[in-house]
C-alpha positions as CSV (number, residue, x, y, z in Angstrom):
1,M,4.8,-38.6,-4.8
2,E,2.4,-36.0,-6.4
3,K,2.5,-33.9,-3.7
4,L,3.6,-32.9,0.1
5,S,2.3,-35.3,2.9
6,G,0.3,-33.4,5.2
7,K,2.8,-33.9,8.0
8,D,5.5,-32.1,5.7
9,R,3.1,-29.5,4.6
10,I,2.6,-28.7,8.4
11,L,6.4,-28.9,9.3
12,I,7.7,-26.7,6.6
13,S,4.9,-24.1,7.2
14,V,5.7,-23.9,10.8
15,M,9.5,-23.6,9.8
16,L,8.9,-20.9,7.4
17,F,6.8,-19.3,10.1
18,S,9.5,-19.4,12.5
19,M,11.9,-17.8,10.2
20,F,9.7,-14.9,9.7
21,F,8.9,-14.7,13.1
22,G,11.4,-12.8,15.1
23,A,11.5,-10.1,17.7
24,G,10.0,-7.3,15.3
25,N,7.2,-9.5,14.8
26,L,6.6,-9.6,18.3
27,I,7.0,-6.1,19.0
28,F,5.3,-4.3,16.0
29,P,1.4,-5.8,16.3
30,T,1.7,-5.5,20.1
31,F,2.6,-1.8,20.0
32,L,0.0,-1.3,16.8
33,G,-2.7,-2.6,19.1
34,Y,-1.5,-0.5,22.3
35,S,-1.6,2.5,20.1
36,A,-4.6,2.0,17.9
37,G,-6.8,1.2,20.7
38,T,-10.5,1.3,19.4
39,H,-8.9,1.6,15.8
40,T,-7.2,-1.8,16.3
41,F,-9.1,-3.8,14.0
42,L,-8.7,-1.5,11.1
43,S,-4.9,-0.8,11.7
44,L,-4.5,-4.5,12.1
45,A,-6.0,-4.9,8.8
46,G,-3.7,-2.7,6.9
47,F,-0.9,-4.6,9.0
48,I,-1.8,-8.0,7.8
49,V,-1.9,-6.7,4.0
50,T,2.1,-6.1,4.1
51,A,3.1,-8.1,7.0
52,V,1.4,-11.4,5.9
53,G,-0.4,-10.8,2.5
54,L,2.9,-9.5,1.0
55,P,5.3,-12.1,2.3
56,V,2.8,-14.9,1.0
57,M,2.2,-13.1,-2.4
58,V,6.2,-13.2,-2.6
59,V,6.3,-16.9,-2.3
60,M,3.6,-17.4,-4.8
61,A,5.5,-15.4,-7.4
62,I,8.5,-17.1,-7.0
63,A,6.5,-20.3,-7.2
64,V,5.1,-19.0,-10.5
65,H,8.2,-18.2,-12.0
66,G,10.3,-20.9,-10.9
67,T,12.9,-19.1,-8.8
68,A,13.3,-15.5,-7.5
69,E,16.3,-15.2,-10.0
70,N,13.8,-15.9,-12.9
71,L,11.2,-13.0,-11.7
72,N,14.0,-10.3,-11.2
73,Q,15.4,-11.3,-14.5
74,K,11.9,-10.1,-15.9
75,V,12.9,-6.5,-15.0
76,H,16.7,-6.6,-16.2
77,P,19.9,-8.9,-15.8
78,H,21.6,-6.3,-13.9
79,F,18.5,-5.8,-11.7
80,A,18.6,-9.4,-11.1
81,V,21.9,-9.3,-9.4
82,L,21.6,-5.9,-7.6
83,F,18.3,-6.1,-6.2
84,P,18.7,-9.4,-4.4
85,V,22.0,-8.1,-3.2
86,V,20.3,-5.1,-1.6
87,I,17.6,-7.4,0.1
88,Y,20.2,-10.0,1.4
89,L,22.3,-7.3,3.1
90,C,19.0,-5.4,4.4
91,I,17.6,-8.9,5.9
92,G,21.2,-10.2,6.8
93,P,24.0,-8.3,8.5
94,G,22.8,-4.8,7.5
95,L,19.3,-4.7,9.6
96,A,17.6,-7.5,10.5
97,I,20.0,-10.1,12.2
98,P,21.6,-7.4,14.2
99,R,18.2,-6.2,15.3
100,A,17.3,-9.4,16.3
101,A,20.3,-10.0,18.5
102,T,20.1,-6.5,19.8
103,I,16.5,-7.2,21.0
104,A,17.1,-10.6,22.4
105,Y,19.8,-8.7,24.6
106,E,17.2,-6.0,25.5
107,M,14.2,-8.4,26.6
108,G,16.3,-11.7,27.2
109,M,19.4,-10.5,29.3
110,K,19.3,-6.9,30.2
111,P,16.6,-7.2,32.8
112,F,18.5,-9.7,34.8
113,L,21.7,-7.7,35.1
114,G,22.2,-4.9,37.5
115,E,22.0,-1.3,36.5
116,G,25.7,-1.0,36.5
117,A,26.3,-3.9,34.4
118,A,23.7,-3.2,31.9
119,A,25.1,0.1,31.3
120,Q,28.5,-1.3,30.1
121,P,29.0,-1.9,26.3
122,A,30.7,-5.1,27.3
123,A,27.7,-6.6,28.5
124,L,26.2,-6.4,24.9
125,G,29.4,-7.5,23.4
126,L,29.6,-10.9,25.3
127,Y,26.0,-11.5,25.0
128,S,26.4,-11.2,21.4
129,I,29.4,-13.4,21.3
130,L,27.2,-16.1,23.0
131,F,24.2,-15.5,20.8
132,F,25.9,-15.4,17.3
133,G,28.1,-18.5,18.5
134,I,24.9,-20.5,18.9
135,V,23.6,-18.9,15.6
136,L,26.5,-20.1,13.6
137,W,26.7,-23.5,15.1
138,L,23.2,-24.0,14.4
139,S,23.5,-22.4,10.7
140,L,26.3,-25.0,9.7
141,S,23.8,-27.5,9.0
142,P,21.0,-26.2,6.9
143,S,19.6,-29.8,6.1
144,K,18.7,-29.9,10.0
145,L,16.5,-26.7,9.7
146,I,13.0,-28.3,9.8
147,D,13.9,-30.5,12.7
148,R,15.3,-27.6,14.8
149,L,12.8,-24.8,13.8
150,G,9.8,-26.5,12.7
151,K,9.9,-29.4,15.7
152,V,11.4,-27.6,18.4
153,L,12.0,-23.5,18.5
154,A,8.7,-22.7,16.8
155,P,6.3,-24.8,19.0
156,V,7.8,-23.6,22.1
157,T,7.2,-20.1,21.1
158,L,3.6,-20.6,19.8
159,T,3.1,-22.3,23.0
160,I,4.4,-19.5,25.2
161,L,2.1,-17.1,23.2
162,A,-0.7,-19.4,23.7
163,I,-0.1,-19.3,27.5
164,L,-0.2,-15.4,27.3
165,F,-3.2,-15.3,25.3
166,V,-5.3,-17.7,27.6
167,K,-4.4,-16.1,30.7
168,K,-5.1,-12.8,29.4
169,L,-8.5,-13.7,28.3
170,F,-9.3,-14.7,32.0
171,T,-7.5,-11.5,33.5
172,P,-9.8,-8.3,33.9
173,S,-9.0,-5.5,31.9
174,A,-9.9,-1.9,31.2
175,S,-11.5,-1.1,27.8
176,L,-9.7,-0.3,24.9
177,G,-8.2,3.3,24.9
178,A,-8.2,6.0,22.3
179,P,-6.2,5.7,19.3
180,A,-3.0,7.7,18.9
181,E,-2.9,10.6,16.6
182,I,-1.5,9.0,13.8
183,Y,-3.9,5.9,14.0
184,E,-7.1,8.2,14.6
185,T,-7.5,9.4,10.9
186,N,-5.2,7.0,9.2
187,S,-5.8,3.7,10.8
188,F,-5.4,1.4,7.9
189,F,-2.8,2.9,5.9
190,Q,-0.5,3.5,9.2
191,G,-1.1,-0.2,9.9
192,F,-0.2,-0.8,6.3
193,L,3.2,1.1,6.7
194,D,4.0,-0.6,10.0
195,G,3.9,-3.9,8.3
196,Y,6.8,-3.0,6.3
197,L,9.1,-2.9,9.6
198,T,8.8,-6.7,10.0
199,M,10.7,-7.2,6.8
200,D,8.8,-10.5,6.3
201,A,8.5,-9.7,2.3
202,L,12.1,-9.4,2.0
203,G,12.6,-12.3,4.0
204,A,10.2,-14.3,1.5
205,M,12.2,-13.0,-1.2
206,A,15.7,-14.3,0.2
207,F,14.1,-17.5,1.6
208,G,12.9,-18.8,-1.8
209,V,15.8,-20.8,-2.4
210,L,15.6,-22.3,1.0
211,I,11.8,-23.1,0.7
212,T,12.9,-24.8,-2.7
213,N,15.4,-26.7,-1.5
214,T,13.3,-28.2,1.4
215,V,10.6,-29.0,-0.9
216,R,12.7,-30.9,-3.2
217,S,14.3,-32.9,0.0
218,R,10.7,-34.3,0.4
219,G,10.7,-35.6,-3.1
220,M,9.0,-32.7,-5.0
221,T,11.0,-32.9,-8.4
222,T,9.0,-31.3,-11.0
223,P,8.4,-27.7,-11.5
224,K,4.7,-28.3,-11.3
225,Q,5.3,-30.1,-7.7
226,I,7.7,-27.6,-6.4
227,S,5.3,-24.8,-7.3
228,R,2.3,-26.1,-5.9
229,S,4.2,-27.0,-2.6
230,M,5.5,-23.8,-2.2
231,I,2.2,-21.9,-2.8
232,T,0.7,-24.3,0.0
233,V,3.7,-23.9,2.6
234,G,3.5,-20.2,2.1
235,I,-0.2,-19.9,2.7
236,G,0.1,-22.2,5.9
237,A,2.7,-20.0,7.3
238,G,0.8,-16.9,6.4
239,V,-2.3,-18.3,8.2
240,L,0.0,-19.0,11.2
241,L,1.5,-15.3,11.0
242,A,-1.9,-13.8,10.6
243,A,-3.2,-15.5,13.9
244,V,-0.3,-14.8,15.9
245,Y,-0.5,-11.0,15.0
246,S,-4.1,-10.9,16.0
247,I,-3.4,-12.4,19.3
248,L,-0.5,-9.9,19.7
249,A,-2.6,-6.7,18.7
250,Y,-5.3,-8.1,20.9
251,L,-2.8,-8.3,23.8
252,G,-1.5,-4.9,23.2
253,A,-4.6,-3.3,22.9
254,S,-6.0,-4.7,26.0
255,S,-2.7,-3.7,27.9
256,A,-3.6,0.3,27.5
257,G,-4.4,0.6,31.1
258,Y,-1.3,-1.1,32.6
259,G,0.8,2.0,32.1
260,K,2.8,4.1,29.6
261,A,5.0,2.3,26.8
262,A,7.2,3.7,24.1
263,N,7.6,0.4,22.1
264,G,6.0,-2.9,21.8
265,A,8.8,-4.6,24.3
266,E,7.7,-2.3,27.1
267,V,3.9,-3.3,26.3
268,L,4.8,-6.9,26.6
269,T,6.9,-6.3,29.7
270,L,3.8,-4.4,31.4
271,L,1.5,-7.1,30.4
272,T,3.8,-10.1,31.5
273,S,4.4,-8.3,34.8
274,R,0.8,-7.9,35.4
275,L,-0.2,-11.6,34.6
276,F,2.7,-13.4,36.1
277,G,4.5,-11.1,38.5
278,D,8.3,-11.6,38.5
279,A,8.0,-14.7,36.5
280,G,6.7,-12.9,33.7
281,I,10.0,-11.2,32.9
282,V,11.6,-14.9,32.6
283,I,8.9,-16.0,30.3
284,L,9.2,-12.9,28.0
285,G,13.0,-13.3,28.0
286,V,12.7,-16.8,26.8
287,L,10.1,-15.7,24.1
288,F,12.1,-13.2,22.7
289,T,15.5,-15.2,22.7
290,L,13.7,-18.2,20.9
291,A,12.0,-16.0,18.3
292,C,15.4,-13.9,17.7
293,L,17.4,-17.0,17.5
294,S,15.1,-18.6,14.9
295,V,14.9,-15.8,12.6
296,S,18.6,-15.3,12.9
297,I,19.5,-18.7,11.9
298,G,17.0,-18.8,9.0
299,L,18.3,-15.6,7.7
300,V,22.1,-16.5,8.1
301,I,21.4,-19.8,6.2
302,A,19.6,-17.9,3.3
303,C,22.2,-15.4,2.8
304,S,24.8,-17.9,3.1
305,Q,23.4,-20.1,0.2
306,Y,22.9,-17.1,-1.9
307,F,26.2,-15.7,-1.8
308,S,28.0,-19.1,-2.1
309,N,26.2,-19.6,-5.3
310,L,26.8,-16.0,-6.3
311,L,30.4,-16.0,-5.5
312,P,31.5,-19.7,-4.9
313,A,35.1,-18.5,-4.2
314,L,33.8,-18.8,-0.5
315,S,32.2,-22.0,0.6
316,Y,28.8,-21.9,2.1
317,R,30.5,-22.5,5.6
318,L,32.8,-19.4,5.3
319,W,29.9,-17.2,4.0
320,A,27.9,-18.3,7.2
321,A,31.1,-17.3,9.3
322,V,31.4,-13.9,7.5
323,F,27.7,-13.0,7.9
324,T,27.7,-14.0,11.6
325,L,30.7,-12.1,12.4
326,A,29.3,-9.1,10.7
327,S,26.1,-9.0,12.0
328,M,27.6,-9.6,15.7
329,L,29.9,-6.4,15.0
330,I,26.8,-4.1,13.8
331,A,24.6,-5.4,16.6
332,N,27.1,-3.8,18.9
333,L,26.1,-0.4,17.8
334,G,22.9,-0.5,19.5
335,L,19.1,-1.0,19.1
336,N,18.5,2.6,18.7
337,Q,21.2,3.2,16.1
338,I,19.8,0.1,13.9
339,L,16.3,1.0,14.4
340,S,16.9,4.8,13.3
341,I,18.0,3.7,9.7
342,S,15.5,0.9,9.2
343,V,12.3,2.8,8.2
344,P,14.1,5.0,5.4
345,I,15.8,2.2,3.8
346,L,12.8,-0.2,4.2
347,S,10.6,2.8,2.7
348,M,12.8,2.8,-0.5
349,V,13.1,-0.9,-1.0
350,Y,9.7,-2.2,-0.2
351,P,7.9,-0.3,-2.9
352,I,10.0,-1.7,-5.8
353,L,9.5,-5.3,-4.2
354,V,5.7,-4.7,-4.1
355,V,5.5,-3.6,-7.7
356,L,7.7,-6.5,-8.8
357,V,5.5,-9.3,-7.1
358,V,2.3,-8.0,-8.1
359,I,3.3,-7.6,-11.8
360,G,5.0,-11.0,-11.4
361,L,1.7,-12.7,-10.2
362,M,0.0,-11.5,-13.4
363,E,2.5,-13.2,-15.6
364,R,-0.3,-14.7,-17.6
365,V,-1.3,-10.9,-18.5
366,F,2.0,-9.5,-19.1
367,K,4.0,-12.7,-20.4
368,E,4.4,-11.0,-23.8
369,H,5.1,-7.6,-22.5
370,Q,8.0,-7.3,-20.8
371,P,8.6,-3.7,-20.9
372,V,5.8,-3.5,-18.2
373,Y,8.2,-4.8,-15.7
374,Y,11.0,-2.8,-16.2
375,M,9.1,0.5,-16.6
376,A,7.1,0.0,-13.6
377,V,9.9,-0.8,-11.4
378,L,11.9,2.2,-12.9
379,F,9.2,4.7,-12.2
380,T,8.6,3.2,-8.6
381,G,12.4,3.3,-7.9
382,V,12.6,6.8,-9.0
383,Y,9.8,7.9,-6.7
384,S,11.2,5.8,-3.6
385,I,14.8,6.9,-4.1
386,A,13.5,10.7,-4.3
387,E,11.6,10.0,-1.2
388,F,14.5,8.3,0.6
389,L,16.8,11.2,-0.2
390,N,14.2,13.7,0.9
391,T,13.7,12.1,4.2
392,S,17.2,11.2,4.9
393,L,19.7,13.6,3.5
394,L,17.9,16.8,2.0
395,K,15.7,17.4,5.3
396,G,12.5,17.6,3.6
397,S,13.4,20.2,0.9
398,L,11.5,18.3,-1.7
399,D,8.4,18.2,0.3
400,S,6.4,20.1,-1.9
401,V,7.3,18.0,-5.2
402,I,6.5,14.6,-3.1
403,H,3.2,15.6,-1.5
404,A,1.8,17.0,-4.9
405,I,1.8,12.9,-6.0
406,P,-1.4,11.5,-4.6
407,L,-1.7,9.2,-1.6
408,S,2.1,10.2,-0.6
409,E,0.8,11.5,2.8
410,Q,-0.4,7.8,3.4
411,G,2.7,6.2,2.7
412,I,2.1,4.9,-0.9
413,G,2.6,8.0,-3.1
414,W,4.6,5.3,-5.2
415,L,1.6,3.6,-6.3
416,L,0.7,6.3,-9.1
417,P,4.3,6.2,-10.4
418,A,4.0,2.4,-10.7
419,V,0.8,2.4,-12.3
420,V,2.0,5.1,-15.0
421,G,5.4,3.4,-15.4
422,A,3.4,-0.2,-16.1
423,A,0.9,1.5,-18.7
424,A,3.7,3.1,-20.3
425,G,5.7,-0.2,-20.5
426,Y,2.6,-2.0,-21.9
427,G,2.3,1.0,-24.2
428,M,5.9,0.7,-25.6
429,S,5.3,-3.3,-25.9
430,V,2.2,-3.0,-28.0
431,Y,3.9,-0.3,-30.3
432,K,6.8,-2.4,-30.7
433,K,4.7,-5.5,-31.6
434,R,2.7,-3.4,-34.1
435,R,5.7,-2.1,-35.8
436,V,7.1,-5.4,-36.4
437,Y,3.9,-6.7,-37.7
438,V,3.7,-3.8,-40.3
439,Q,7.4,-4.2,-41.4
440,R,6.6,-7.9,-42.2
């Protein structure tokens, strides 16, 4: 077989979409539309760059280099171990999986509890035991992932979204509202930063092994076949994500007249209640629960496969149990605590990933100039860590230094350090090659 069949391309693309599409993917584009109002289109464009374009680029970069490890090795062998571990912990028990579980509880269970029961920590505890029990059970058989996600959970999720969209099209609504302050003058870049919060680019790096194994199971054996197939399914998943994000942004933007909302979950609650009455809460609960289950299962499998290869003393099944238990414990800290640490950590990790992927896609240009990789990543990392420390620990004491760097106020101050680092690396490589040539 030279390439994936049409059916397999669709199924694997839908499977990858469902692993990406969790609760955050429902909340963030919806709230973007609600907040951006008349600037929704421009903000959505920025959001799609980081929430869709970047994950697809990650999949393509992995395809070009064969594996995520090969790409990371271009920087340094130690980096090839440390950086993936950071990514897996972020998208695994550290942030993404607990966030998915707590949002599933907030939207799928809490509305049906009485005020007294909902206020008890035990309610979240009992729910998380049930939620993670299902996650672990379905994660123990990764070979059945396509059947469970691509054929069941994802189609149901997409069907519910389609029903919401069609119903909203035929329901009169007020015109779009005025944009919130942060979207009024910085629409594109604010959307760009909002896209970080989905964590899909980090997920794409982690899902690389899973996608490769799935493609191999469909008869793709040569590096060329695997690479081409990964790019195809990556683009397919990206198209689905972009379409769904556009629908959600539209739903959020057209719901501005329904009441005040502090986040995307509240916007969707207002919307479904207006469209379907009390039944809307049930629909929304099912939607969030399925999305959160899908992404949690995919992440537990990806993390367990990686760590069982990195530290084979524990089997895949034991790693799956470890990550499920750790995620359940952290989930019980509560949604607000988890979200409060997400933004600064992601703002530190994402720029490094962006720079690595962009240079990785330019492999033909920099193949003979490896210093470009580690110098660009080094300069980006120094800036990102300094910004993280300034925001999280130093209470803005480095603002004068950070803000002196171009584009820092737009959230992409790492761009100039990355370019300077890449140029320095290229110069080092050229100088070294000329020196060797002269000595000969």
